[in-house]
Backbone as CSV, one residue per row, in Angstrom:
resi,resn,N_x,N_y,N_z,CA_x,CA_y,CA_z,C_x,C_y,C_z
1,UNK,-28.007,-27.409,53.531,-28.345,-27.112,52.049,-26.549,-27.432,51.717
2,UNK,-26.203,-27.975,52.812,-24.912,-28.784,52.888,-25.094,-29.771,52.163
3,UNK,-25.709,-30.760,52.614,-26.639,-31.951,52.508,-27.021,-32.347,50.157
4,UNK,-28.285,-31.137,50.550,-28.754,-31.131,49.190,-27.628,-30.407,48.464
5,UNK,-26.718,-29.762,48.100,-25.491,-29.861,47.043,-24.628,-30.599,46.976
6,UNK,-23.803,-31.336,47.984,-23.978,-32.810,47.895,-25.164,-33.821,47.284
7,UNK,-25.685,-33.736,47.323,-26.557,-34.473,46.674,-26.766,-34.228,45.210
8,UNK,-26.254,-33.077,44.628,-27.015,-32.718,43.311,-25.127,-32.593,43.053
9,UNK,-24.363,-33.069,43.508,-22.773,-33.280,42.727,-22.864,-34.369,42.365
10,UNK,-23.392,-35.225,43.392,-23.148,-36.242,43.043,-24.392,-37.256,41.887
11,UNK,-25.335,-36.495,41.865,-25.859,-36.681,40.330,-25.683,-36.440,39.773
12,UNK,-24.730,-34.885,39.307,-24.148,-34.218,38.017,-23.456,-35.339,37.741
13,UNK,-22.178,-35.813,38.897,-21.285,-36.840,38.621,-21.725,-37.879,37.564
14,UNK,-22.323,-38.583,38.194,-23.125,-39.862,37.850,-23.895,-39.660,35.901
15,UNK,-24.200,-38.521,36.594,-24.466,-37.567,34.739,-23.938,-37.852,33.737
16,UNK,-22.893,-37.021,34.646,-21.732,-37.417,33.554,-21.069,-38.034,32.932
17,UNK,-21.062,-39.156,33.862,-20.333,-40.772,33.655,-20.663,-41.532,32.693
18,UNK,-22.535,-41.037,32.691,-22.937,-41.874,31.932,-23.358,-41.500,30.668
19,UNK,-22.493,-39.962,30.714,-23.240,-39.330,28.864,-22.211,-39.861,28.425
20,UNK,-20.648,-39.617,29.066,-19.413,-40.092,28.866,-19.325,-41.691,28.064
21,UNK,-19.835,-42.612,29.122,-19.711,-43.879,28.914,-20.756,-44.465,27.096
22,UNK,-21.993,-43.446,27.282,-22.602,-43.910,26.278,-21.737,-42.687,24.525
23,UNK,-21.469,-41.927,24.677,-21.272,-41.694,23.913,-19.960,-42.025,23.260
24,UNK,-19.083,-42.641,24.554,-18.258,-43.038,23.753,-17.800,-44.852,23.111
25,UNK,-19.530,-45.381,23.219,-19.897,-46.756,23.108,-21.134,-46.593,21.424
26,UNK,-21.361,-44.227,21.732,-21.912,-44.239,20.204,-21.241,-44.117,19.551
27,UNK,-19.949,-43.639,19.656,-18.579,-43.517,18.785,-17.887,-44.553,17.792
28,UNK,-17.817,-45.636,18.798,-17.741,-47.081,18.936,-18.442,-47.762,17.510
29,UNK,-19.807,-47.388,18.229,-20.517,-48.558,17.338,-20.702,-47.529,15.586
30,UNK,-21.085,-46.089,15.678,-20.210,-45.245,14.267,-19.189,-45.463,13.713
31,UNK,-18.111,-45.458,14.439,-17.056,-46.016,13.443,-16.578,-47.157,12.918
32,UNK,-17.589,-48.343,13.990,-17.633,-49.293,13.272,-18.286,-49.999,12.013
33,UNK,-19.662,-49.270,11.701,-20.128,-48.966,10.794,-19.970,-48.443,9.850
34,UNK,-19.166,-47.358,9.735,-18.952,-46.207,8.792,-17.662,-47.139,8.327
35,UNK,-17.030,-47.097,8.899,-15.260,-47.609,8.655,-14.863,-48.770,8.596
36,UNK,-15.622,-49.689,9.164,-15.098,-51.004,9.495,-14.023,-51.699,10.439
37,UNK,-13.814,-50.482,11.429,-13.104,-50.586,12.053,-13.419,-49.429,13.210
38,UNK,-12.324,-49.734,14.512,-12.692,-49.179,15.024,-11.642,-47.572,15.199
39,UNK,-12.026,-46.284,15.286,-10.163,-45.794,15.124,-9.845,-46.168,16.533
40,UNK,-7.986,-45.444,15.925,-7.193,-45.244,17.236,-7.864,-44.286,17.839
41,UNK,-8.137,-43.067,17.437,-8.592,-41.841,17.813,-10.298,-42.137,19.445
42,UNK,-10.759,-42.905,18.076,-12.187,-43.460,18.955,-11.815,-44.300,20.527
43,UNK,-10.457,-44.682,20.084,-10.116,-45.265,21.040,-10.074,-45.139,22.157
44,UNK,-9.458,-43.784,21.726,-8.463,-43.141,22.623,-9.990,-42.915,23.510
45,UNK,-11.216,-42.347,23.264,-11.891,-41.513,23.869,-12.867,-42.239,24.714
46,UNK,-13.158,-43.829,24.357,-13.575,-44.077,25.265,-12.308,-44.964,26.620
47,UNK,-11.740,-44.834,26.566,-10.520,-45.246,27.379,-10.458,-43.787,28.502
48,UNK,-10.618,-43.302,27.974,-10.176,-41.330,28.728,-12.313,-41.273,29.441
49,UNK,-13.009,-41.915,28.434,-14.645,-41.604,29.113,-14.879,-43.200,30.092
50,UNK,-13.881,-43.788,29.964,-13.771,-45.176,31.225,-13.273,-44.767,32.013
51,UNK,-11.953,-44.392,31.544,-10.846,-43.441,33.468,-12.301,-42.132,33.966
52,UNK,-12.484,-41.559,33.378,-13.423,-40.048,33.756,-14.590,-41.015,34.869
53,UNK,-15.679,-42.089,33.971,-16.745,-42.429,34.702,-15.999,-43.347,36.406
54,UNK,-14.918,-44.571,35.948,-14.515,-45.331,37.262,-13.520,-44.026,37.762
55,UNK,-12.691,-43.012,37.538,-12.786,-42.380,39.341,-13.841,-41.368,39.540
56,UNK,-14.767,-41.452,38.905,-16.160,-40.735,39.825,-16.407,-41.366,40.139
57,UNK,-17.506,-42.471,40.012,-18.116,-43.424,40.513,-16.370,-43.840,41.889
58,UNK,-15.701,-44.254,41.675,-15.041,-45.275,42.287,-14.491,-44.045,43.313
59,UNK,-14.151,-42.963,43.431,-13.821,-42.379,44.348,-15.007,-41.789,45.096
60,UNK,-15.924,-42.079,44.964,-17.215,-41.695,45.281,-17.457,-42.684,46.009
61,UNK,-17.589,-44.032,45.596,-18.273,-45.093,46.195,-16.949,-44.995,47.531
62,UNK,-15.456,-44.799,47.522,-14.420,-44.727,47.995,-15.185,-43.849,49.513
63,UNK,-14.732,-42.835,49.438,-15.142,-41.680,50.055,-16.693,-42.009,50.973
64,UNK,-17.118,-42.601,50.333,-18.542,-42.325,51.246,-18.707,-43.747,51.799
65,UNK,-17.754,-44.728,51.678,-17.771,-46.041,52.818,-16.547,-45.214,53.891
66,UNK,-15.242,-44.627,53.469,-14.659,-44.204,54.123,-15.976,-42.783,55.834
67,UNK,-16.332,-42.927,54.977,-17.334,-41.624,56.086,-17.893,-42.550,56.780
68,UNK,-19.381,-43.115,56.412,-19.537,-44.313,56.609,-18.895,-44.972,57.914
69,UNK,-18.274,-45.607,57.661,-17.466,-46.029,58.824,-15.903,-45.495,60.331
70,UNK,-16.098,-44.415,59.413,-15.737,-43.262,60.460,-16.916,-43.103,61.067
71,UNK,-17.444,-42.917,61.156,-18.996,-42.431,62.573,-19.815,-43.886,62.744
72,UNK,-19.671,-44.190,62.463,-19.507,-45.271,62.877,-18.478,-46.068,64.792
73,UNK,-17.527,-46.195,63.764,-16.727,-45.699,65.131,-17.050,-45.092,65.576
74,UNK,-17.104,-44.082,65.769,-17.579,-42.195,66.210,-18.750,-42.930,67.431
75,UNK,-19.702,-43.146,66.877,-20.538,-43.613,67.391,-20.160,-44.905,68.850
76,UNK,-19.281,-46.005,68.297,-19.803,-47.125,69.226,-18.584,-46.339,70.339
77,UNK,-17.447,-45.846,70.231,-16.780,-44.771,71.153,-17.675,-44.336,72.191
78,UNK,-18.589,-43.805,71.559,-19.300,-42.177,72.393,-20.775,-43.367,73.141
79,UNK,-20.816,-43.952,72.573,-21.992,-45.087,73.061,-21.072,-45.913,74.247
80,UNK,-20.020,-46.546,73.963,-19.230,-46.737,74.670,-19.064,-46.169,76.531
81,UNK,-18.477,-44.713,75.790,-18.399,-43.624,77.271,-19.600,-43.115,78.094
82,UNK,-21.220,-43.313,77.002,-21.904,-42.912,77.992,-22.474,-44.286,78.528
83,UNK,-22.274,-45.644,78.444,-22.515,-46.959,79.204,-21.489,-46.191,80.362
84,UNK,-20.254,-45.931,80.062,-19.349,-46.334,81.303,-19.686,-45.727,82.042
85,UNK,-19.681,-44.129,81.952,-20.349,-43.308,82.654,-21.698,-43.339,83.572
86,UNK,-22.667,-44.053,83.209,-23.924,-44.689,83.480,-23.824,-45.547,84.501
87,UNK,-23.121,-46.787,83.913,-22.415,-47.452,84.945,-21.647,-46.770,86.567
88,UNK,-20.775,-46.266,85.883,-20.082,-45.963,87.491,-20.789,-45.224,87.956
89,UNK,-20.413,-45.186,89.495,-21.592,-44.756,90.601,-20.279,-43.057,91.153
90,UNK,-21.375,-42.513,91.234,-21.056,-40.765,91.042,-19.660,-40.976,91.822
91,UNK,-19.365,-40.944,93.133,-18.663,-41.071,93.656,-17.047,-41.436,93.126
92,UNK,-16.728,-42.414,92.442,-16.009,-42.939,91.073,-15.439,-41.596,90.236
93,UNK,-16.313,-41.576,89.480,-15.778,-40.140,88.408,-15.505,-39.095,89.108
94,UNK,-15.765,-39.015,90.466,-14.808,-37.861,90.788,-13.429,-38.338,91.191
95,UNK,-12.273,-37.083,90.676,-10.872,-37.348,91.248,-10.768,-37.219,92.619
96,UNK,-9.495,-37.566,92.994,-9.024,-38.067,94.437,-8.474,-36.782,94.232
97,UNK,-8.955,-36.168,95.445,-7.354,-34.615,95.997,-6.330,-34.977,95.843
98,UNK,-5.489,-33.803,95.165,-3.977,-34.562,95.726,-3.532,-34.411,96.616
99,UNK,-2.691,-34.996,96.924,-1.827,-35.203,98.236,-0.580,-33.731,97.816
100,UNK,0.218,-33.352,99.022,1.194,-32.417,99.214,2.462,-32.895,98.494
101,UNK,2.897,-32.496,97.369,3.765,-32.930,96.816,3.724,-33.071,95.504
102,UNK,2.689,-33.935,95.454,1.940,-34.435,93.461,1.704,-33.035,92.731
103,UNK,1.939,-33.700,91.344,1.950,-31.935,90.594,3.052,-32.514,89.496
104,UNK,3.456,-31.594,88.809,3.946,-31.102,87.367,5.059,-31.283,87.986
105,UNK,5.970,-30.642,88.811,7.242,-31.486,89.013,7.709,-32.647,90.078
106,UNK,6.547,-33.844,90.452,7.246,-34.336,91.228,7.936,-35.498,90.423
107,UNK,7.668,-35.610,89.997,8.544,-37.545,89.730,9.324,-36.666,88.681
108,UNK,10.167,-35.490,88.421,11.117,-34.844,88.050,12.535,-35.895,88.076
109,UNK,12.992,-36.308,90.126,13.606,-37.111,89.967,13.446,-38.314,89.246
110,UNK,12.693,-38.889,89.053,12.940,-40.385,88.551,13.180,-40.472,87.065
111,UNK,13.246,-39.294,86.420,13.795,-38.891,84.917,14.709,-38.758,85.140
C-alpha cells in the first residue's frame, strides 16, 4: 500500500510539472501572437513553472538516488558480515571466558 501511494505521488508530481511547463509555453505563444512580445507577467509565470517543475523532478531524482545508494551500501555490509560469519569456525565466534579482574573497572588505573 505504501509503495502504491508513493508511485501515485510520483505520477501526480510529474503530471503537475508537465501541466505547468505546457501552460507556461502556451501562455508565451499566446502573448507573442496577440501582443507581439512576451509580457512580464507571462515571463514571471514561465519562470515559476520551470522552478516548480525543476524542484519536483530534481528532488525526486536526488532522493531516489540517495535511497538506492544507501540500500546498496547496507546490502554490501550485510553480505560481507554474513560471509565473515560463514567463513569463521564456530569456536572463533564464541567469546573467550573473562579472567578474574577483567570488567568495567579493570582499566580505571590507566586513565
